N, C-alpha and C positions, 0 to 999 in steps of 0.2 A: 502675603503669607510666606513666612520664612521657610516653609517646607518646599516651596517652589524656588525661592531665591537661591541662586547658586546651583540649580540643578544641572546646569551645563557643566559644572565641575564635578559631577558625580563620578566621572571616569578619571579624575585627576590622578596622576601617578601611574596610569596604565596606558600610556600612549601606544604601546605595542599591542594593545588588546585587539584581537581579531574583530570583536563586536564593534568597537569604536570605528574601525575602518569600514566595516560593513554598513554601519548606520550612515556614515557620511556618503558612501557610494550610493546607497539606496535613496537618500534624500536628493542627491544630485540628479539621479535618474528620474525621480518622481517629478522634479521641476520641469522636465521636458515632456511630460505626459500630455496627450491630447484627450478629448472628451467624447469619444465616439462609441465606446463599448457600452452595451446595455447590460446591466448587472442582473443576474438571476436572483429572484426573491428567495430569501431563506428565513423561516420563522424560528426564533429561539425564545426561550422562556427566562433567560438569565436576569432580566431587569423588569419582568412582569408587564412589559409593554410590547406592543406589536411593532417592533422596530427592526429592520434588517441589521445584521451585525456591522455592516459597513458604516451605518449611520449612528452607531453608538460611540459616544466620547469616552470609551473605556476599552480595556484590554480584555477581549473575549475570544477564546478558541473553541471552535466546534469541530469535533472529530467523529467520523463514522466509526462504528464498532463492528469489526469483522475479523477477530483474532485468528480464526481458522485459515483465512486467506494467506496469512504469512507463516503458517505452520505452528502457531501458538495454540495452546490447549484451551485458553479462555478461563484461567483460574484466578488471575490477579488483575486488578484494575490497571496496574502499571503497564500491562501488555498493550493497552489501548491509548497510551499517552505519549507515544513516540512522536516527536516533532512539535510538542507543545512547550513553549518557553515558560519560564517562571516556575513551573511545577517540577518537583523532584520526588518521584515515587520509588521507594526502595523496597524491593522484594527481599525481606530479611531471611527467607528460608527458615522461618520460625513461626509456625502457624499458631503457637500459643501466645504470640504477641501482636499478630496482625501486621498489615503493611504500614510502612512509615511514609507519610505524605506531608510535604511542606510546600508552601507557595511563597515565593520571594522571601524565604527565611522564616516565615510563620509556621509553627508546628514542628520545628526541628528538634525541640527539646523533649518531645513525647517519647516516653520509654515503652509505651504500649498504646494501641489504638491511634486515633487521630485527634489532635487538639489544635486550636487556633485556626482551623479551616472548617467551614460549614459544609455539610454533606447532605444531598437529597437524592432520593430514588423515585422517579415518576412523580415528583412534586411532594413526596412524603419525607419529612425530616429524618435523616439518619444520624443527626447530631442531637444530643439531649440538651435540655435548657441550660445545663451547667457548662456546656461547651465540649463535652466528651463525645466523640463519634466513632463509628465502626463502618467498615466497608465489606465485612465478611458476607453479608447477604446480597451484595450487588450481583445481579445475574447478567453475565455477558452473553449468555445464550439468547436471552430475550431482548437485549439492548439494540437500539438503533444508533444512538449517538451519546457522546459525553460533552458537556459544556463546562468550560473552566473560565471563571470570571476572576480577574485579578485587579488589585488596585483599589482606589477610593470607593467605587460603587459597591464593593463587597459589604460595606458598612450597612447597606440597606437590609441586610439579613440579620442584623442584631449582634448579640453576644458572640465573641470569638470568631468573627468573620474576617480574618486576615485574607481570606480568599474563599471562593465558593466552587464546589465540584458537584455537578448534577448529572446523573445517569438517567436516560430516557429510553423506555422500551418502545419497540416498533408497534404501530397499530396493526390490526388484522389486515390481511391481504385478500384480494380476489383475482385469481383463484387461490385457494388455500395452499400453503406451503408447509411441508414437514421436513425436518432435518434431523439426522442422526449422526453424531460425531463420536469417534473413538480415537484416543491418543494414548501413546505409551512411550516411555523412554527411560533415560538414566535414573539411577537412584530409586528404582522401583516405583516410578511415577506412572500413574494411569488415571485416565479420566474418560468418562462416557457421559454424553449429554444428549438429550432429546428435546426438541422444541417443535411446536406447531402453531401456526397462526392462520386465521381465515376470517371470512366475513359472510354474514347471511342477513341481507336486508339491513335493518338498523342495528344489528348486533355484530360486534367484532371481538376477536379474542387473540391472545398471545400467551401460550403456556410453555413452560420450560422446567425440566428436571435435570439434575446432574449429580454424579457421584465422582469424587476425587479421592485419591489416596497416594501416599508417598512414604517410602522408607526414610527419606531425608538425606541430604548431602552429609550432614554431620551425624555423629553418634547421638543417640537419644533424641531424635528429631522426627520420629514417625508421626503421621497425622492422617486423619480421614475427615472428609467434609461432604455432607449431603445437603442439597438445597433445592428449593422449588420456588417458582415465581409465576404468578398469573396476573395478567392485565386484561380486564374485560370492559368493553365499551358499549353503551346503550344510547341510541338516539331516542329521546322521549317525546319528540314532537313539540310543536310550539317553541322551536328554537332552543330546546333543552337537551343537554347531554350529560350522562353520568359515566364516570370512569371508576372502576373498582380495582384496587391493587391488593393482592395477597402474596405474602412470601414467608418462607420459613428456611431456617438454616440449623443444621445440627453438626456440631463438632464434638463427637463423643469422647475423644481423647487426643489431644495434641501434646506431644512431649516437648519440653523446653530444654535445649542443651545449654542455656545460659551463655554469658559472654566469656571471652578469653582474654588473658593478658597478652601483651605484645609477644613475649617469649613463647607462650603457648601457641599463638596463632602462627608464628613463624616455624615452630617445630612441627606442628601437625594441625592444620586448619580444620580437619574433619573431627577432631576430638571434642568430647564434652568433658567438663571438669568433674571431678569425683563426686562433688555435692549433688550434681544432677542425678546420678544413679542412687546415691545414698538416700536422698529425700524423694526420689522419683518425681522430680519437678514436671508438672503437666497442667493442662487446662482443659476443661470441657465447657461447651457453650450450647445452649438450646434457645432459639429465639423464634417467635411466631408473631407476625403483625399483619394488620389489615388497614386499609384506608379507602376513602371514597372522595371523589371530587365531582361536585355538581356545578355545571355551568349553564347559565340561562342568558340568552340574548333577546330581550323583548323587542329590540329594534336593531338596525344595522350599526348604531353608534353607541349602544349601551350593553354592558355585560356585568352580570353578577356571578361570583364564584364563591363556593363554600367548600372547604376541605376539612375533613375530620379523619383522625387516625387513632389507633390503639394497638399496643403491643406488649408482650411479656418476654423477658430475657432472664435466663438463669445462667450463672457462671460459678464454677468451682475451680479453684486454682491452688496447687501445691507449690509453695515457695521453699527456697533453700535457706531459711533463717536459722542460724546456729541455735542449738538447743539452749546454750547458756543465755543467749539474748532473749529467748522466749520465756525464760524464767523470771525476767524482770517484771515487777508488778504492773508496769504500764504497757507491757507488750500485748499486741493483738494476736499473737500466735503466728503460725506459719501456713495456715490454710485460710483462704478467702472464700466465703460462701455468700453470693449475692443473688437475691431474687428481686427483680425489678419489674414494675409495671409502669407504662408511660403512655401518653396520649396527648391530643391537642386539637385545636380548631384554628382555622384561618378563614376569615371572611373578607371579601374584596369586591369593590365596585370600580368599574372602569367606564370612562365616558370620553367619547371623541366629539370635539366641537371646534369652534374657532374663537380666537382672541385677536382683536384688531384686524380681522379679515384673514388671519393666518391659521393653519392647522394646529390644534392643541389636543393632547391626549392626557388625561388625568386619572390617577388611581388613589383611592382611599381604602385603607385596610386595617384590620385588627387581628393580631395573632396571640394565641394563648397556648402554652405548652406546660405539661406537668410530668414530673418524674418522681415516683415513690419507690424506695429501695429498702429492703430488709438486709442489713449487712451483719454477718456473723463471722467471727474468727475463731479458729481452733488451733491448738498445738499440732504441729505436724510430726508428732511422735506419740507413741503410747508405750509406756515403760521403756524398754530398750529397743523397741522397733521403730525405725524411722520411716517417713514417707506415708504415714497413715494418720487419719484424723484422731486427735486426742481430746483433751479437755477444752471446754468452751472458754474463750478468752476475750471475746468481743460480741456484743449483741446490741444493735441500735437500729432505729428507724430513721431514715434520711428522706427528706423531701426537698425538692427544688422546683419552682415554677416561675414563669415569666408572663407578663402581659405587655404587649407591644403594639401601640397604634403607629401607623406609618402613612405617608403620603408621597406621591411622586407625580411629576408632570414632564411632558415633552412638548416643546413649543418650537415650531419652525417659523421663527419670527421674521425671517427675511429669506429671499430666494437662496442665498448661499450660507445662511447662518441658522443654527439651531441650538436650543438650550435644553438640557436634561437636569432636573433638580429633584431632590428628595430629602425627607427627614424622617427619622424614626426615634421614638422614645421607648426605652427599655427599662422595665423594673424586674429585677431578678432577686428572688428571695430563697434563702437556704434555711432549713431547720433540721436539727438532729435531736433525737430523743434517745437517751442512753438507758438501756435495760440491764447493763452489766456493771454493777457496783460492788466492789470487793475491797478488802484491806489493801491499801496502797494504790487502788485504782478508783478514784472518786467519780462522781457523776459528771460526764462529759457533755451533757445536753447544752444546747445553745442555738442561737439563730443569728442571721446577719442578712442585711438587704443591700443591694447595689442598684443604682439607677444612673442612666446616662441618656442624653439626647445627642443623636449623631446625624448632622446634616451632610449632604453631598451636593456637589454642583459641577456640571460639565458643560463646556462650550465647544462647539464644532464649527469649522469653516470648510466649505466644499467649493474649491475653485473650478472643479469639473465633475463630470459624471462618475469618474473612477478614482478620484483623489480626495482624501480627507485629512485635515489637521485638527487636533483637539487638545484641550487642556482641561484637567479635572482636579478637584480637591474634595477631601472628605475627612471626617473624624470617626473613629471607632473605639471600641473598648472590648476588653476580655476579662471576665471574672475568673477566679480560680475554679477549677472543677472540684467535685467532691473528693476525687482521688488526691488532688493537691491540698485540700483542706484536711485530709485524713490524719496528718501527723504534724506536730509543731516543730519548728526549726530548733527551738531550745530544748527539745526532748521532754517538755513538761506534759502534764495531763491536759486533755481537752483537744478539740479540733482547732485548726489554725484560723479562727475567725478574725484574727488581726490582719490577715492579708487584704490588700487593696486591689481593686481591678486595675489592669494596665489600660492606659488611655493613649490613643495614637492619632496622629495627623498625617494624612497621606496626600501626596501630590503627584501628578503624572502629566507629561507632555508626549504626544504621540502622533503618528501618521499611519494612514492605511491607503494602500494603492492597489487597485485592480489593474495590473500592468497590461494585461490582455485578457481575453476570455478564459485563458487557461493558466494565468499566473496571478498570484496574490502575494502581497508583501505587507507586513506590519512591523513597525518599530516603535519603541517607547523608552523614554527616560523616566525614572520614578524615584521617589524618596518617601520613606515612612519614618517619622520620629515618634518614639514611644516613651512615655514616662511611667514610673512605677512598674517597670518591666518585671515579669515573673521569671525567676531562675531557680534552678535546683540548689538547695542548700546542702543536702546530703542525699546519697542514693546508695543503699546497701541492702543486700538480702531481699531484693524485690520491694523495698519500702523506700519511698522518696518523700522528702520534705522540701518546702519551697519558701522563698522570701522575696520581698520587693527590693529591688536594687537600684532604682533611679532611672536614668535615661539611656536609651539606645537608639541606634539609627540603622536602617536598612535602605541602601540606595544602589542604583545601578541602571542597567539597560537590558532590553530584550529585543530579539529579532526573530521573526517567523517568516518563512518563505516556502511556498509550494507551487508546483507547476509541472508542465510537460517539457521534457528534455529533447523530444524528438525520437523517432524510431520506436514509439510505443513506450519509452521510458518515462517514469514520473519520479519526482523527488519531493521530500517533505523534511524541512529543517526547522529546528527550534533551538535557540542559543540564548544563554543568560549570563551576564556578568553582575555579580552581587557583592557589595561591601557591607557586611553586617558587623557592627562594632558597638561595644559598650561605650557610652559617652561620659559616664560618671564612674569614679572609683568606688569599690565596695569590698566587703569582706566575704570570703567564701571558704567552706570546708571546715573540718575539725582536725587539728587546731586551725583557727581562722587565719587565712592568708589574704593580704591586701591585693586586690586586682586593680591595676591602674586603668585609667580612662584610655580608650583607644584599643583595648584588647578585643580580639575577634570573638564573636558569639560562637560557642562550640556547636558542632554538628552542621554548620552551614558552609558550603564550599564557595569560593570566590567565583568560580566558573563552572558551568555545567551545560549540557545540551545533548541533542540527539539528531541523527540524520538517517533517513531511509531512502533508498533508491530501489525502484521495483519496475517490473515489466510483466505484462500479461493480464488476462481476464479470467472469466469464469470457465471457459473452455480452452483447451490446448495448454501449452507450457506457461507456467508462471514462476517468476524467480525474484528474489530480492536480497539486498544486503543492507544492514543497518549498523550504525555505530552509536554507542552511548558513552559519553565522557563526563567524568565528575572530578573536580579538583580536590586537593587535600583538605581535610577538616581537622580542627582541633577537637580533642575529646573531653576537655574540661575547661572551666573558666580560666584556669591559670595558663592554659596553653602548654601544659607540661609534656604532652605527646600529641602526635598527629597520625591520623590514618591516611596513608598515601592516596593520591589521586590515581585514576585509571581511565583507560579507553578500552571498551569491550566491543568485539565484532561478532555479529550474528549473521548467518546466511540461511536462506531457505529456498527450496525448489518444490514445485508442485505440478501436477498435471490433472486437468479436468476433461472428462469425456462424457458424452451423452449416451444414456442407456434408455432409449425410447423417450418417454416423457420425464425421466429422471436424470439427474446429474451426479456423477461421482467425482470427487476431488481427492486425490492422493497427495500427501505432502511429506517432506523430510526437512528437518531443521537442525542446525547446530548453533548453540550459543557458546559464548566465550571461545570462539574458534581457535585462538592461539593459546588457550589453556593458561591464562594469566592467574596468578594468585591475587585475590581481591578481597578487601574488607568492604562488604556490602553496606554495612551501617554501623553506627556506634551507639553505645548506651552512654548518654551524656552524664558526666560527673559521677560515674560509678565509683564509689569511694574505695572499693577493694582493688581497683586497677583493672578489672575485667571489662574493658570498654568495647572490645572488638567482636563483631559478628561476621565471620568469613562467608563469602559467597562461593558457589560451586565453581570448579574448574570447567573444563570442556564437557558439555552435555549434549545429548542428541534426543530428538523427539520425532516419532513417526505418527502420522495421522491419516485418517480416512473419514470423509464426510459424504453422506448420501442425502441428496435433496430431491424430493418428489412432491 
């Protein structure tokens, strides 16, 4: 398979790369490992099989969630992903557009929300069947851990699975634990969170509520968010267990400061452009969803699992589309009004048995997801007044659903060898029914279906109890989302049903080493080749159109290292080198410009990583320092400009004391300690040149958490 061939040259031309040297050093050290350490069992859910992370022929990171311990308020998922390689989570300081998350370069083109990466919360999908996902309802107050799966085995999750991020809430505890946290700091930021979890016989619970508000670092970036999460567990006897998950999030109004040009960002990174005030650009979101997972184990070797979920999400967003553009007969206006209902089912059967006298675990499953959306568009002016809903300009019903059977097996076919294989067949169908038909704006109704079969295969060799080598290969696909289908690249009427799904082939070579009871190291070389890559054709006034552009490649190396440094100090390191390039020439922009083969994919840095060093526990002094580094990124297909790279330093200190049976933890934290000017994220291919979203300078946060 050519995706593996030449992978050793993935780092060609970067002989000075720190990661290259680190990988060679780690492999040399691993070769000297003995096999005397007993590994602690850890159960994860990333591959739907009961396999310890060490025995997976895949890149999987499992990180504990305790943001308050490092003085962080628990607002954004990025707070929990320090030390995870491959993943780049950018807090945009713009709650109207959500966090920007990419894995190995997948998802970097998203102008809002998360695309190309599958998201789950307690086993419930947070990504719709069209591939569009949100993390705004992820509750860090209730969370126990985050699992990040990268590479070929991500394809087991179907459409748009360039990677998988799963958040898992903690089970109830005995004795019960209640925690109250209060945080406040720079830019009028404040957050209060309350959580409680406990257990009573066969019933356990984990409940969390939070309120967050900020004035924002930039002008016109004020936001509020209120969320609630409940995880309830019921032992039903006869080996049955029911988990119920309920959550809600309300973003009553999040202002959008929009992007800046380079000159504007250099002159005053805190400013918002005039159009943000003129049109009062903002977004409001209300979402409520619930899900249930029933698990039945009739015997020790068999399990049945049924998951069902349903949710409703409403979004209203004011865009800065110029009035003249809205008067075009084909314009959808400058106000987006979405009412979405969604739900789905997943049924799964797991069996543990033997094949040729060796352990075998098999999974058969069927997944169905459905999204129905009423989309309306209005002019964002009425008469001479801007920033208010005006005449109706778009009215349609959109539906997308998928039906995916899948199978997996894990076979320890020899004492030192194991095989993990899987296949999934996906059928994804889109349909739009247009109710707005007017002179110059014809019936835009239509439908399109996409299908793909995605196999994966991984082989692992274990020379000792604490050392693993593996190779894996898989194929995946990504359909356009409804947002990407919304506007044709040629400016014509109708949805962009001419777009094709992107198809990818991924390969990975890796090693995992439990160097000692308190040291873990993982390293991987990877390559992903994609054809029919989806890229932005134009992006202006909050409206993006897309096109298929041919082939692309994402290849590189990852390193993860964690352990005890001595004297109570611990460290956590994740580093990534990534070469993301277009392999075919194509035309981009208006007027069209030829982009040559070998051009960098915009929004993707060549190098990024994070490091945290900390000391202390629940009581007494606790302190930590962390660094986050991101290389420069190009802002458009042409590479006409670059957002510079940066290294940010954060430091925190805290003190925990016992108050009878309760514990009080006080903390202080400073981010961007050296007050560097930073472009936190870019809006890829923004045609008006406003690519840049600045991040805050030096900020401070004080916190207090009471646990009893």
